[in-house]
C-alpha positions as CSV (number, residue, x, y, z in Angstrom):
1,M,92.8,41.8,55.6
2,E,90.6,44.6,54.3
3,T,90.6,45.6,50.6
4,E,93.2,48.3,50.2
5,L,93.6,50.9,47.5
6,K,96.5,53.3,47.6
7,F,97.6,56.5,45.9
8,K,100.4,59.1,46.3
9,T,99.9,62.3,48.1
10,K,102.1,65.4,48.5
11,T,103.8,64.0,51.6
12,G,103.2,60.2,51.5
13,F,100.4,57.9,50.6
14,C,96.6,57.7,51.1
15,H,95.2,54.2,51.8
16,I,91.5,53.7,51.1
17,L,90.2,50.9,53.2
18,T,86.6,49.7,53.4
19,D,86.0,51.4,56.7
20,K,88.5,54.2,56.8
21,I,91.0,56.5,55.1
22,L,94.6,56.2,56.3
23,L,97.4,58.6,55.6
24,T,101.0,57.3,55.9
25,K,104.4,58.7,55.2
26,N,106.0,55.5,53.7
27,G,103.1,53.7,52.1
28,I,103.2,50.8,54.5
29,I,100.5,50.1,57.0
30,E,102.5,48.5,59.8
31,N,100.7,49.3,63.1
32,L,97.4,51.2,63.2
33,N,98.2,52.1,66.9
34,E,101.2,54.1,65.8
35,L,99.1,56.3,63.4
36,K,98.1,59.5,65.0
37,T,94.4,60.5,65.5
38,E,95.4,63.7,67.4
39,N,95.2,67.1,65.8
40,K,98.5,69.0,66.0
41,I,97.3,72.0,63.9
42,N,96.4,74.0,67.0
43,R,100.1,74.2,68.0
44,L,101.0,75.4,64.5
45,L,98.3,78.1,64.5
46,I,99.5,79.3,68.0
47,L,103.0,79.5,66.6
48,Y,101.7,81.6,63.6
49,G,99.9,83.9,66.0
50,I,103.2,84.4,68.0
51,F,104.9,85.3,64.7
52,A,102.2,87.8,63.9
53,I,102.8,89.8,67.1
54,P,106.3,91.1,66.1
55,V,104.9,91.9,62.6
56,F,102.1,94.0,64.1
57,Y,104.7,95.7,66.4
58,L,106.8,96.6,63.3
59,A,103.7,98.0,61.7
60,F,103.1,100.1,64.8
61,K,106.7,101.4,64.9
62,K,106.5,102.3,61.2
63,L,103.2,104.2,61.9
64,Q,105.0,106.1,64.7
65,S,107.8,107.1,62.3
66,N,105.2,108.2,59.6
67,D,106.4,105.4,57.2
68,F,103.0,104.6,55.8
69,F,104.2,102.2,53.2
70,G,105.9,100.1,55.9
71,T,102.8,100.3,58.1
72,I,100.6,99.0,55.3
73,L,103.1,96.3,54.4
74,Y,103.7,94.9,57.9
75,G,100.0,95.5,58.9
76,G,98.9,93.6,55.7
77,I,101.2,90.7,56.4
78,G,100.1,90.5,60.0
79,A,96.4,90.7,59.0
80,F,96.9,88.0,56.4
81,W,98.4,85.7,59.0
82,I,95.6,86.3,61.4
83,Y,93.1,85.7,58.6
84,Q,94.8,82.4,57.7
85,I,94.8,81.4,61.4
86,M,91.0,82.0,61.6
87,K,90.4,80.2,58.3
88,S,92.4,77.1,59.4
89,R,90.9,76.6,62.9
90,N,88.6,73.9,61.6
91,H,91.3,72.0,59.7
92,S,92.8,68.7,61.0
93,T,96.1,66.8,60.7
94,T,94.7,63.4,61.7
95,Q,96.0,60.3,59.9
96,I,93.0,58.2,60.4
97,I,89.5,59.1,59.3
98,E,86.7,56.6,59.9
99,R,84.2,56.1,57.1
100,N,81.1,56.4,59.3
101,K,82.3,59.8,60.5
102,I,82.8,61.3,57.0
103,H,80.2,63.9,56.0
104,N,81.5,64.9,52.6
105,V,84.5,64.3,50.3
106,E,85.0,66.9,47.6
107,F,87.7,67.0,44.8
108,K,89.3,70.3,44.0
109,P,91.2,70.3,40.7
110,A,94.5,72.2,40.4
111,E,94.7,75.6,38.9
112,R,97.5,75.4,36.3
113,F,100.8,76.8,37.6
114,L,99.1,78.0,40.8
115,T,97.8,75.2,43.0
116,R,97.7,71.5,43.5
117,S,94.7,69.2,43.3
118,Y,93.4,68.0,46.6
119,F,90.5,66.2,48.3
120,K,88.6,68.1,51.0
121,V,87.3,65.6,53.6
122,D,84.7,66.9,56.1
123,F,84.4,64.6,59.1
124,E,83.3,64.4,62.7
125,Q,86.1,64.0,65.3
126,N,85.7,61.9,68.4
127,D,84.7,65.0,70.4
128,G,81.8,65.7,68.0
129,K,83.4,68.7,66.2
130,I,83.2,68.9,62.4
131,K,86.8,69.2,61.0
132,R,88.3,69.3,57.5
133,R,91.3,67.3,56.3
134,L,92.9,68.3,53.1
135,I,94.6,65.4,51.2
136,M,97.0,67.2,48.9
137,L,98.0,65.4,45.7
138,P,101.5,65.5,44.1
139,G,102.4,68.6,42.0
140,S,103.4,68.8,38.4
141,L,107.1,68.1,39.1
142,N,106.2,64.7,40.7
143,N,104.0,63.3,37.9
144,G,101.0,65.1,39.4
145,T,98.6,64.8,36.5
146,K,98.9,61.0,36.3
147,E,98.7,60.6,40.1
148,T,95.7,62.9,40.3
149,E,93.8,60.8,37.7
150,K,94.7,57.6,39.6
151,A,93.5,59.1,42.9
152,L,90.3,60.4,41.4
153,E,89.6,57.0,39.8
154,I,90.2,55.2,43.2
155,M,87.9,57.7,45.1
156,K,85.2,57.4,42.5
157,S,85.4,53.5,42.4
158,T,85.0,53.3,46.2
159,G,82.1,55.8,46.3
160,W,83.8,58.5,48.2
161,T,83.3,61.1,45.4
162,T,81.2,61.4,42.4
């Protein structure tokens, strides 16, 4: 069995093995074949795009009725969703990241009361495209500071980050 180090994430556990990073829901590595290497984020981005269409329609209707506040409000929400879709196109939801495919691992600390700490992993998928996987760490209500320190120590000890 490979050497395994594990830390909590926002939605489960991250296992650091000698040759890969595994993300699991329950913290147990049972069968690697059951872990998903597919990227389901495209479906989610399409769904967000579908939700943006009615918002832009409402902005158009508000423009026709000379309600400029509503136009700006709905147009701004729709534009924000489209911006987020474009920004998230290169993200991935894969649960297995091979070590030899990883280009960069970067730690982003939390901004107090605003964001969570996370690791940004840039890696090459099987099709040759460079994708980004965010490994979100627990928040302040789930012992986040202690778990973040543990995760950062594990990532540094294995040479993933500096």
